[in-house]
C-alpha positions as CSV (number, residue, x, y, z in Angstrom):
1,M,0.0,0.0,0.0
2,I,1.0,3.6,-0.4
3,A,0.4,6.2,2.3
4,G,-1.0,9.6,1.4
5,N,2.4,11.2,1.2
6,G,3.6,8.5,-1.4
7,V,5.7,6.5,1.1
8,P,5.1,2.7,0.9
9,C,3.6,1.1,4.0
10,G,2.6,-2.4,5.0
11,I,-0.6,-4.1,4.2
12,A,-3.3,-3.3,6.7
13,I,-4.7,-6.2,8.8
14,S,-8.2,-5.2,7.8
15,E,-7.3,-5.7,4.1
16,I,-6.0,-9.2,4.9
17,E,-9.2,-9.9,6.8
18,S,-11.3,-8.8,3.9
19,Y,-9.3,-11.0,1.6
20,A,-9.8,-13.9,3.9
21,R,-13.6,-13.4,4.0
22,M,-13.8,-13.0,0.3
23,F,-11.9,-16.1,-0.6
24,G,-13.3,-18.5,2.1
25,F,-10.6,-18.7,4.8
26,D,-13.3,-19.8,7.3
27,T,-11.4,-21.3,10.2
28,M,-9.2,-19.3,12.6
29,A,-6.3,-21.6,11.7
30,D,-6.6,-20.8,8.0
31,R,-6.8,-17.1,8.7
32,F,-3.9,-17.2,11.1
33,D,-1.8,-19.0,8.4
34,L,-2.8,-16.5,5.8
35,M,-2.0,-13.6,8.1
36,H,1.4,-15.1,9.0
37,Y,2.2,-15.7,5.3
38,V,1.1,-12.2,4.1
39,R,2.9,-10.4,6.9
40,H,6.1,-12.3,6.3
41,C,6.0,-11.5,2.5
42,D,5.1,-7.9,3.3
43,D,8.0,-7.5,5.7
44,V,10.4,-8.9,3.2
45,W,9.1,-6.5,0.5
46,M,9.2,-3.5,2.9
47,N,12.8,-4.3,3.8
48,E,13.6,-4.3,0.1
49,V,11.9,-1.0,-0.5
50,K,13.8,0.5,2.4
51,K,17.1,-0.8,1.0
52,R,16.3,0.6,-2.4
53,S,15.3,4.0,-1.1
54,S,18.5,4.3,1.0
55,K,20.5,3.7,-2.1
56,K,18.8,6.5,-3.8
57,T,19.4,8.9,-1.0
58,N,23.1,8.1,-0.8
59,A,23.6,8.4,-4.6
60,P,25.7,11.2,-5.9
61,A,24.1,14.1,-7.5
62,G,23.4,13.9,-11.2
63,K,20.9,12.5,-13.7
64,H,22.3,9.0,-14.0
65,T,24.1,6.6,-11.7
66,P,27.9,6.5,-12.0
67,R,27.6,3.2,-13.9
68,R,25.4,4.8,-16.6
69,R,27.6,8.0,-17.1
């Protein structure tokens, strides 16, 4: 998801719950497994986003990266 200021943020629990209801995750065990899986994937993705954004902020000034110059 993207916050109002354009910064990526994690998937809201309410969105995961809506998905679970929509696609028939009826038991609590199924919903817990779905929640665990989605949160894990989301954490991995958010760490990647954070890593990529830190590379951009530490990049030298200029239109292209040093490799492309």
